[in-house]
C-alpha positions in Angstrom: 107.3 115.2 169.6 106.6 111.5 169.2 104.4 109.6 166.8 101.0 110.5 165.3 98.0 109.4 167.3 94.7 108.6 165.8 91.4 109.9 167.2 89.0 107.5 168.7 87.2 105.4 166.0 83.8 106.4 164.8 81.1 104.8 166.9 78.7 104.5 164.0 78.7 104.5 160.2 77.9 107.4 157.9 77.4 107.6 154.2 78.0 111.1 152.7 76.9 112.0 149.1 77.6 115.4 147.5 75.4 116.5 144.6 77.9 119.1 143.4 76.1 122.2 144.7 78.2 124.6 146.8 75.8 125.1 149.7 76.0 122.9 152.9 72.7 121.2 151.9 74.5 119.8 148.9 75.8 116.9 151.0 73.3 114.3 152.2 74.3 112.3 155.3 72.8 108.8 156.0 73.7 107.1 159.3 73.8 103.4 160.2 74.2 102.0 163.7 75.1 105.5 164.9 74.2 106.7 168.4 72.5 110.2 168.6 75.6 111.9 170.0 77.6 110.7 167.0 75.0 112.0 164.6 75.2 115.4 166.2 79.0 115.4 165.7 78.9 114.9 161.9 77.8 117.8 159.7 78.2 119.8 156.5 78.7 123.3 157.9 81.1 124.6 155.2 79.5 123.6 151.9 81.4 122.7 148.7 81.2 119.0 149.5 82.9 119.3 153.0 81.9 116.7 155.7 83.0 117.7 159.2 83.5 115.6 162.3 83.3 117.7 165.5 85.2 116.5 168.5 83.4 116.5 171.8 86.4 117.8 173.7 89.0 120.6 173.6 92.6 119.7 173.0 95.1 121.7 175.1 98.9 121.4 174.6 101.8 123.1 176.4 102.8 126.6 175.3 104.4 126.7 171.9 103.0 123.3 170.9 100.1 122.8 168.5 98.6 119.8 166.7 98.9 118.9 163.1 95.5 117.5 162.3 95.2 115.4 159.2 93.9 112.2 157.6 95.1 108.9 158.9 98.3 107.8 157.1 97.8 104.8 154.9 94.0 104.8 155.5 92.2 105.8 152.3 88.7 107.1 152.3 87.5 106.5 148.7 86.0 109.6 147.0 87.1 111.9 149.8 90.3 113.9 150.6 91.2 114.8 154.2 91.7 118.5 154.9 94.7 119.1 157.1 96.1 122.0 159.1 98.0 123.1 162.2 95.7 124.0 165.1 97.2 126.3 167.8 95.9 124.2 170.7 98.2 125.9 173.3 95.6 128.6 173.7 92.5 126.8 172.4 89.2 127.4 174.1 87.0 125.6 171.6 86.9 122.3 169.9 87.8 121.9 166.2 86.6 119.7 163.4 88.3 117.2 161.1 87.1 117.8 157.6 86.9 115.8 154.4 86.2 117.2 151.0 84.2 114.8 148.8 86.0 114.7 145.5 83.3 113.3 143.2 79.7 114.3 142.7 77.0 111.8 143.3 79.5 109.1 144.5 79.0 108.0 148.1 81.7 108.2 150.7 81.6 105.7 153.5 82.9 106.2 157.0 82.4 102.7 158.5 81.9 102.1 162.3 85.4 101.8 163.9 87.2 103.9 161.2 89.6 106.4 162.6 88.7 110.0 161.7 92.1 111.7 161.9 95.7 111.6 163.0 97.0 114.1 165.6 100.7 115.0 165.7 102.1 117.5 168.2 104.3 120.1 166.5 106.4 122.9 167.8 104.7 126.1 166.5 107.8 128.1 166.3 109.4 125.5 164.0 107.1 126.6 161.2 108.2 130.3 161.6 111.9 129.6 162.3 112.6 127.5 159.2 114.2 129.4 156.3 114.0 127.3 153.1 116.8 127.6 150.6 117.2 126.4 147.0 120.6 125.0 146.3 121.5 123.2 143.1 122.5 119.6 144.0 125.6 120.0 141.9 127.0 122.3 144.6 127.1 119.4 147.1 129.2 116.7 145.4 129.0 114.4 148.5 125.2 114.5 148.3 125.4 113.7 144.6 127.6 110.6 145.3 125.3 109.4 148.1 122.2 109.9 146.0 123.8 108.0 143.0 124.9 105.2 145.3 121.5 104.8 146.8 119.9 104.8 143.3 122.4 102.1 142.1 121.6 99.9 145.2 117.9 100.4 144.5 118.2 99.3 140.9 120.4 96.3 141.8 117.9 95.2 144.5 115.0 95.6 142.1 116.8 93.6 139.4 117.5 90.9 142.0 113.8 90.9 143.0 112.7 90.6 139.3 115.1 87.7 138.7 114.0 85.8 141.9 110.4 86.5 141.1 110.8 85.1 137.6 112.5 82.0 139.1 109.5 81.6 141.5 111.4 82.4 144.6 110.1 84.5 147.5 112.2 87.6 147.7 111.8 91.0 149.4 114.2 93.9 148.8 116.0 94.7 152.0 118.9 97.0 151.1 117.2 100.1 150.0 
């Protein structure tokens, strides 16, 4: 179903600070350069240090397709952890929120203007139900063991080459992993 898409960037900045109390009022929000409509879309409805970004639209997908809603890959938000989940957008009639859990008391979390809020990835809903995980000892698949050992050997050799070239002052990037 293609690549993840990020939501539109935040139109203003917000600083969120959690005092450690479980009620929604335990989080203080302070906005900078934020239009009124953006201030209305950021809240603390859940408590326990959760900051929510409400989307001003409803996402609809074809039947059997939902959205994996999560934090943006490789985009850290210091002192906050993105909450993720699958939303059944094929029958949605309401908007949903992207939520972050503040991980440290009394340490501010900053969402700067222009920061992406989340990544949206379409996902086949029946895929989650149709998969049947199995535990199989790797020793039962000798070909997989050989492939894994060969990969690990190439990785060690490449890393050794990197270390040697780095020590010699050469610019080197591992390419054969």
